[in-house]
C-alpha positions as CSV (number, residue, x, y, z in Angstrom):
1,M,70.0,233.0,-21.2
2,S,70.6,235.4,-18.2
3,T,70.4,234.1,-15.0
4,P,70.8,236.2,-11.7
5,T,74.0,238.0,-11.3
6,R,76.7,237.0,-8.9
7,S,76.6,240.6,-7.5
8,A,72.7,240.2,-7.1
9,T,73.5,236.9,-5.2
10,A,75.8,238.7,-3.2
11,F,73.5,241.5,-1.8
12,Q,70.9,239.2,-0.9
13,E,73.3,237.4,1.0
14,F,74.4,240.4,2.9
15,I,70.7,241.2,3.8
16,G,70.6,237.8,4.8
17,T,73.6,238.5,7.3
18,L,72.4,242.0,8.3
19,R,68.8,240.1,9.5
20,Q,70.9,237.9,11.5
21,Q,72.9,240.7,13.0
22,W,69.2,242.4,13.4
23,A,67.8,239.4,15.6
24,N,71.2,238.0,17.2
25,Q,73.0,241.6,18.2
26,L,70.7,244.5,18.2
27,Y,67.5,242.6,19.6
28,P,69.3,241.3,22.4
29,A,70.6,244.7,23.3
30,L,67.0,246.1,23.1
31,R,65.6,243.2,25.5
32,Q,68.4,243.7,28.0
33,R,67.3,247.8,27.9
34,Y,63.7,246.8,28.7
35,A,64.9,244.1,31.6
36,D,66.7,246.5,33.1
37,I,63.5,248.8,33.8
38,D,60.6,246.3,33.9
39,D,61.3,244.0,36.7
40,G,57.3,242.3,35.8
41,S,56.0,243.6,38.9
42,N,52.9,244.9,37.3
43,P,51.5,245.9,33.8
44,A,52.0,249.8,34.3
45,R,55.7,248.9,35.1
46,A,55.6,247.3,31.5
47,D,54.3,250.2,29.6
48,E,56.7,252.4,31.6
49,A,59.6,250.3,30.5
50,I,57.8,250.4,26.7
51,A,57.8,254.2,26.4
52,K,61.3,254.7,27.9
53,V,63.2,252.0,25.7
54,S,60.5,253.2,22.5
55,G,62.6,256.9,22.7
56,T,65.9,255.6,22.8
57,T,68.6,255.2,20.0
58,L,68.6,251.5,20.0
59,Y,65.3,251.1,19.5
60,H,65.4,253.4,16.3
61,W,68.2,251.6,15.4
62,F,65.7,248.5,15.5
63,E,63.2,250.1,13.7
64,F,65.6,251.2,10.6
65,I,66.9,247.9,10.1
66,E,63.6,246.0,10.3
67,R,62.2,248.3,7.6
68,H,64.7,249.0,4.9
69,Y,66.7,245.7,5.1
70,Q,62.9,244.1,4.0
71,R,62.9,246.9,1.5
72,M,66.3,246.5,-0.2
73,K,65.9,242.9,-0.2
74,Y,62.8,243.3,-2.4
75,S,63.2,247.1,-3.9
76,D,66.4,247.6,-4.4
77,P,66.8,249.0,-8.1
78,R,70.1,247.6,-8.8
79,W,70.2,244.1,-6.9
80,G,66.6,243.3,-5.3
81,L,64.4,240.6,-5.7
82,A,62.1,242.2,-8.0
83,A,64.8,244.1,-10.5
84,T,66.9,241.0,-10.4
85,F,64.0,238.4,-12.0
86,E,63.0,241.6,-14.0
87,A,66.1,241.1,-15.9
88,C,66.2,237.3,-16.5
89,P,62.9,236.7,-18.2
90,E,64.1,233.2,-19.9
91,W,65.4,232.1,-16.6
92,V,62.2,233.0,-14.5
93,R,60.3,231.3,-17.0
94,A,62.4,228.0,-16.7
95,Q,62.1,227.6,-13.2
96,I,58.0,227.3,-13.8
97,A,58.0,226.1,-17.4
98,A,57.2,222.4,-15.5
99,A,53.9,224.0,-14.4
100,G,52.6,224.3,-18.0
101,G,49.7,221.3,-18.1
102,S,51.0,220.1,-15.3
103,R,48.5,217.3,-13.5
104,F,49.3,218.7,-10.0
105,L,47.7,222.4,-10.7
106,E,44.7,224.0,-11.1
107,L,44.3,228.1,-11.7
108,D,41.2,229.9,-12.1
109,P,42.6,233.5,-13.7
110,A,38.6,234.1,-13.3
111,L,39.2,234.0,-9.4
112,P,37.8,236.6,-7.6
113,I,40.2,238.7,-5.6
114,P,39.5,239.7,-2.4
115,D,39.9,243.2,-2.1
116,Y,41.8,243.2,0.9
117,Y,44.2,241.6,-0.9
118,F,45.4,244.7,-2.8
119,E,45.4,247.3,0.0
120,I,48.7,246.6,0.8
121,D,52.1,245.0,-0.4
122,I,52.0,242.6,2.2
123,H,55.9,242.1,3.5
124,Q,56.6,245.0,1.2
125,H,56.0,242.4,-1.7
126,P,55.9,244.7,-4.7
127,G,52.3,243.5,-6.1
128,N,51.4,241.5,-3.3
129,L,52.0,238.1,-4.9
130,L,50.0,238.9,-7.9
131,G,52.1,241.3,-9.6
132,A,54.4,239.6,-11.9
133,P,54.9,235.9,-13.2
134,Y,58.2,235.7,-10.8
135,D,56.1,236.3,-7.7
136,G,56.4,233.0,-6.8
137,L,60.4,232.8,-7.1
138,M,60.4,236.3,-5.7
139,Y,58.7,234.8,-2.1
140,Q,60.7,231.6,-1.8
141,A,63.9,233.9,-2.2
142,S,62.6,236.2,0.5
143,A,61.4,233.6,2.8
144,T,65.0,232.2,3.7
145,S,65.9,235.3,5.6
146,I,62.7,235.5,7.1
147,H,63.0,233.1,10.2
148,P,67.0,233.7,11.6
149,N,68.2,230.9,13.6
150,T,66.4,228.1,11.8
151,R,67.2,225.5,9.0
152,R,65.4,227.0,5.7
153,F,61.8,226.1,6.6
154,E,62.7,224.1,9.3
155,A,59.6,225.9,11.0
156,H,57.4,224.1,8.6
157,E,58.9,220.8,8.8
158,R,58.8,220.7,12.5
159,F,54.8,221.6,11.9
160,A,54.2,218.4,9.8
161,D,56.1,216.4,12.7
162,L,53.8,217.7,14.8
163,I,50.7,217.2,13.0
164,A,51.6,213.5,12.9
165,T,51.8,213.3,16.6
166,R,47.7,214.4,16.8
167,G,46.7,211.7,14.6
168,S,46.7,209.8,10.7
169,F,45.3,211.9,8.1
170,R,43.7,210.5,4.9
171,S,42.8,214.0,3.5
172,V,44.4,217.2,4.2
173,L,43.7,220.9,2.9
174,N,46.5,223.4,3.5
175,M,45.0,227.0,2.9
176,G,47.3,229.9,2.0
177,C,49.8,227.6,0.8
178,G,52.1,230.1,-1.4
179,F,54.9,228.2,-3.2
180,G,54.2,225.3,-0.9
181,K,57.0,225.4,2.1
182,C,54.4,223.8,4.1
183,T,52.6,221.8,1.7
184,F,55.4,219.5,1.0
185,P,56.1,218.3,4.6
186,I,53.1,217.5,5.2
187,A,52.2,215.3,2.0
188,E,56.3,213.9,2.4
189,R,55.2,213.0,6.1
190,F,51.6,211.4,5.2
191,P,52.5,209.6,1.8
192,Q,49.1,207.7,2.5
193,A,47.6,211.2,2.4
194,E,45.8,213.4,-0.4
195,V,47.4,216.8,0.4
196,V,45.4,219.9,-1.5
197,G,47.5,223.4,-1.1
198,I,45.4,226.3,-2.0
199,D,46.4,230.4,-2.5
200,L,44.9,233.1,-4.3
201,S,48.5,233.5,-6.1
202,G,49.0,232.1,-9.7
203,P,52.7,233.0,-9.8
204,C,53.1,231.1,-6.4
205,L,51.1,228.1,-7.3
206,Q,52.9,227.4,-10.6
207,L,56.4,227.2,-9.0
208,A,54.7,224.6,-6.2
209,A,53.4,222.8,-9.2
210,A,57.3,222.6,-10.7
211,T,58.9,221.8,-7.4
212,V,56.2,218.7,-7.5
213,E,57.0,217.8,-11.1
214,A,61.0,217.8,-9.7
215,R,60.2,215.5,-6.4
216,D,59.0,212.0,-6.0
217,L,55.4,212.9,-4.5
218,T,52.2,212.1,-6.4
219,N,49.7,212.8,-3.3
220,I,49.9,216.5,-3.8
221,R,48.0,219.2,-5.8
222,F,47.9,222.5,-6.1
223,A,44.2,224.7,-6.5
224,Q,44.1,228.7,-7.2
225,R,41.2,229.1,-4.3
226,D,40.2,231.2,-2.0
227,A,40.7,230.4,1.6
228,L,37.4,232.2,2.7
229,R,35.1,230.2,0.1
230,S,37.1,227.5,-1.5
231,G,34.4,225.8,-3.2
232,Y,35.2,222.2,-2.0
233,A,32.1,220.1,-0.7
234,D,31.0,220.1,2.7
235,S,33.3,217.1,4.9
236,S,35.8,217.0,2.0
237,F,38.5,216.8,4.6
238,D,40.0,215.0,7.8
239,L,42.5,217.9,8.8
240,V,42.6,221.6,7.8
241,T,45.6,223.6,8.1
242,S,47.1,227.1,7.3
243,T,50.7,228.8,8.3
244,Q,51.1,232.6,8.8
245,L,47.9,233.3,7.1
246,L,45.3,234.3,9.6
247,H,47.5,237.4,10.5
248,E,47.3,238.6,6.9
249,V,43.5,238.9,7.0
250,P,41.0,241.0,8.5
251,V,39.3,239.9,11.4
252,E,35.9,239.2,9.7
253,G,37.8,237.1,7.1
254,I,39.2,235.1,10.0
255,E,35.9,234.3,11.3
256,Q,34.8,233.1,7.6
257,I,38.2,231.0,7.4
258,L,37.2,229.1,10.6
259,R,33.5,228.5,9.3
260,E,35.1,227.4,6.5
261,S,37.4,225.1,8.1
262,F,34.7,223.8,10.0
263,R,32.3,223.3,6.6
264,M,35.3,221.4,4.7
265,L,36.0,219.0,7.8
266,A,34.3,215.6,8.1
267,P,33.0,214.9,11.6
268,G,35.7,214.3,14.0
269,G,38.2,215.9,11.9
270,Q,40.8,218.6,13.0
271,V,41.9,222.1,12.2
272,M,45.7,223.7,12.8
273,H,46.3,227.0,12.2
274,L,49.9,227.9,12.9
275,D,50.5,231.9,13.1
276,F,51.7,234.2,15.9
277,R,50.5,235.4,19.2
278,P,52.5,237.6,21.8
279,R,52.5,236.4,25.3
280,S,53.6,239.8,27.1
281,R,53.1,243.4,26.8
282,W,56.8,243.7,25.6
283,M,56.1,241.4,22.9
284,E,52.7,242.7,21.9
285,F,54.9,246.2,21.7
286,L,57.3,244.8,19.3
287,I,54.7,243.0,17.3
288,D,52.4,245.9,17.0
289,G,55.5,248.1,15.5
290,H,56.4,245.1,13.2
291,S,53.1,245.2,11.5
292,V,53.8,248.8,10.3
293,R,57.6,248.2,9.3
294,N,56.6,245.1,7.6
295,N,53.3,246.1,5.9
296,E,51.2,243.5,7.6
297,G,48.1,245.7,8.7
298,F,45.4,243.5,9.9
299,M,48.4,241.7,12.3
300,P,47.3,244.3,15.2
301,A,43.3,243.3,15.1
302,F,44.3,239.4,15.0
303,N,46.8,239.8,18.2
304,R,43.7,241.2,20.5
305,M,41.2,238.7,18.6
306,D,39.7,236.0,21.2
307,M,40.6,232.9,19.0
308,H,38.9,230.8,21.4
309,E,35.9,232.4,21.1
310,A,36.3,232.9,17.4
311,M,36.4,229.4,17.1
312,A,33.8,228.0,19.6
313,A,31.9,230.1,17.6
314,A,32.3,228.5,14.3
315,G,31.5,225.1,16.0
316,F,34.8,223.7,17.2
317,V,35.4,222.2,20.5
318,D,38.5,220.7,22.2
319,I,40.0,223.8,21.3
320,R,43.7,224.3,22.4
321,I,46.1,227.6,21.7
322,E,49.9,226.3,22.3
323,A,53.4,227.7,21.6
324,F,55.3,226.3,19.1
325,A,59.0,226.0,18.9
326,E,60.1,226.8,15.0
327,T,63.6,225.2,16.2
328,E,64.7,223.5,19.3
329,G,64.5,225.0,22.8
330,A,63.1,228.5,21.1
331,T,60.1,228.6,23.6
332,A,62.5,228.8,26.3
333,P,61.8,231.6,28.6
334,D,65.8,232.5,28.4
335,W,65.6,232.1,24.3
336,P,67.9,235.3,23.7
337,Y,67.3,235.8,20.4
338,W,64.8,237.8,18.2
339,R,61.6,235.3,17.1
340,F,58.0,235.7,16.0
341,P,55.6,234.2,19.0
342,W,55.0,231.0,17.2
343,T,51.6,229.7,17.9
344,L,49.3,226.7,17.3
345,F,45.3,227.2,17.2
346,S,44.0,223.7,17.0
347,A,40.6,222.2,18.0
348,R,38.1,219.4,16.2
349,K,34.8,219.2,14.6
350,P,32.6,216.9,16.9
351,A,32.0,213.5,15.6
């Protein structure tokens, strides 16, 4: 049975190393160039600094690397992830074979897919997680190099730990679960809870279900459903979560997700959506650029959305919007490396 070649593996390791160099050497140099101009005295000064930095060769190189390392990772015709998995179909089938007939999986091939999902290949992922049987495997492989300076899936494990400080939950819904990188830590952290992960992508859910079969977990289920209209009954859960979902949905979709979260929560239940939110003009500029370079067209509108107002309009109270550290020390003001501005949007449904 053909498997991914050593050359393809070495190429992906090179891509990961390039990402580290971009985050840990190129970005600090760019940030210092910005800080040399902006003294923090007023917003106009920040805009002046951004205008000057954005015209430098250093910034253009920063842009080029971010755009093209992602393109190479997915779509290099020799060793990109798409070509690698396309070349070994039997190996791909073996990785997800355990999902066949799994009691942990509910697929709906007739599920209507929202139009926005087809507008662009988010993250430059060919077919946007619906194009090929190996999409779950490709997304999983890609995710290992997305967040530098963290352990593999450390952010999701830390999110599960944070959730545990907010209560003891018995029924949890994880929206936009993908291949389960956030769902599994929650299920492990709350063995007494029934944990459900939903996503539009059948290939991702198949990989998630195959992973369940290989682990000692019985309190987890995966279902192919739309987070905007899940079909679950009112008051079905006492916690609704998502990770990096909101910024990949149009504003009206985000508002619908908040309403759907509220509807499905039992009285007194909590919502915790983990996503990104810039906290400075500099970071807003970088994230706006990232949205173009990484094909995330809905991100700028989300960045400017009044989430406190939107959550209140959905009916939530005790709304909190707070920085989240994906690794120890990441939110410190002197953190020198590139990182996404992780943010937790949490609230409660009135009892």
